[in-house]
N, C-alpha and C positions, 0 to 999 in steps of 0.2 A: 703708534696708535695708543699704547697704554698710557703714556704720560698725559695725553690729551684727555683721555677718559677719567683719569684721576683728578686733573684740574677741573673738569666739568663737575665731577662729583663733589669736590671740595667747595667750589663756588656755589653749586646748587644747594649744598647743606648750609652755607652761610646765608643765602638768600631765603630759602624755605626750610627752616628748622623742622626736624622731624617731630611728629605728634605721637604721643603714646596713648594708646586707647586701652591699655591694660589697667585694670582696677588695682590700685595700690592701697595699702592701709591708710596712707596719708590722705588720699583722695576720699576715702570713705569717711574720715574724721573731719573733713573740711567743714567749717562753719559757713552757713549761707543764709540769705534772706531771699524769699520769693514770694510772688503774689500776682494779682490781676489788677490792672488799672481800668477804671470805668468812670464814666460821668453821666449824669442824668440832668440835662438841661430842661426838659419838659417832664412832668410827672408821668411815670411809666414808660419813658423812652430812654432806657439805659444803653449807652454806646461803649464799646471797647475803645480804649485810647491807644490806637496802633501808632508805632513810631514815636512814642513819648520818650524823650531822653531824661534819664534819671541820674543823679549823682549821689554817692554816699559820702557825706562830709563828716568830719570829726565835730563832736559837740563843742569843743573849744572855740571853733570859728563862727559859731552861731551869733554871739553878740555883735561881732563885726559885721556880719551879713545883715542883721537887723539894723545897725547903725547906717549902713549904706542905703538900705530901704527907706529909713526915715529921712535921711539927708536929701536923697534924690526926690522923695515925695514932696518934702517942704520946698525945694527949689522949684519944682514944676508947678505945684499947686499955688504957690505964692504969686507966680507970674500971671496966673489966670484967675482961678476962683477956688478959694478954699472949701467952699461947699460942694465941690465936685467929688467928694469921697475918694475912692481908690481909682478914679478914672485915670489919674496921672501916676499910678503905680508903675515904676520903671523895671519891668522884668528883665530887660537886657542887662542892666548893671548887676542885679541880684544874681541872675543866672551865670554871668561871666565869672563872678566872684566864687560861686558854688562850684562850677566846673574846675576852675583853677586850683581850688583847695580840696578837690574830691580825692579820696583814696582809691576809688573805683567808680566805674560808670557802667550803665546798662541801658538798653533800649527795648521797649515793648515790641512784641511781635503783633501779627494780625489779630490775635485774640486777646491782646492786652497783657499777656504774660511777661514777666521780667524776672531776672535772678541776678543776685550778687553772690559771688563765691570766694572762698579762701579769705575770709575776713578775719583780721586779728581781733583779739578781745578788746573791748572798749565801748564807749558811748558814742553814738552816731545819730545823724539825722538823714533821712531820705529826702532829697530835694528834687522836685520836678515842677514844671510850670505849664499852665494851659492858657491858651489865648485863642479866642475866636471872635466872631462878630457879635456873639451874644454874651460872652463872659470872659473874664481874665482873672487869673489868680495863681497861687503856688501852694505847694505842699512842703512842709518841713516837719516830717514825722519822726519822732524819737524812737530809737531802737538801742537796746543794750545787748551786747554780745558777751557771753561768759564762756568759761570752759565747758560748762554743761550744755550749752546751746549746740544744736546740730543744725536743723533747718527751721528758721523762724518764718511764719507766714504773715505778711502784712499786705492787705489789699488797699489800694489807693483809690479814693472815691470822694464823693461830695462830702461825706461825713468827717473826713480828716483833712480837709483844706485848711491851711494856715490862714489865708485871707482870700477872699474872692470878691470881685466886683461884678455884679450882674448889670449888663448894659441895658438901658431902656430902649428896646427896638420898636419903632412905630412904623 
C-alpha cells in the first residue's frame, strides 16, 4: 500500500504543484501594475469592463503592432471605402500579435480590477481591446518599470484609448 500512496503523491505533485502562501521578501518586493478598467459610452454611464483580457507587451514590439494595424486597415478600407474611418480596424490581427508577444497577461474581474505581477524592469505597453455594437478600439498604454517601482496604478478608460471608433447607431 505504501508504494501506491507514494506514486499517487508524486503524480499529484507533478499535476498540481504546491502553492506557497507564505510571504517571502521576494514577493513583497515584486514589481506590479494594477488598476480598474471602465468605459463610458454615454455621458454619466460608466461601466466596469469585466472579463477584459489585457496583455503586457515590450515597447520594442509596438512598431510592428502599429505596422500590422496600418497594413490590415489599408487592405480592408481600400476594398470598400476609405472614408469609413476606423470601421475596418482589425482588432483580431492586432490582438493576436499582442498576445503572442506578451510577457504576461491578465483578465479583469467583475469590478474591472486587474493586476500584472512579477514584472522585470523595462518599458512596456498595456494592450487591451474593446468591441461592442456601439464602439470598438484598443488601448496601448505606456508604462516604465524601474527598480524603484513597487506597485504602479494605471486605470484603463476612455481617456487613454489609443484609437476608438464610435459607431453611428440609428
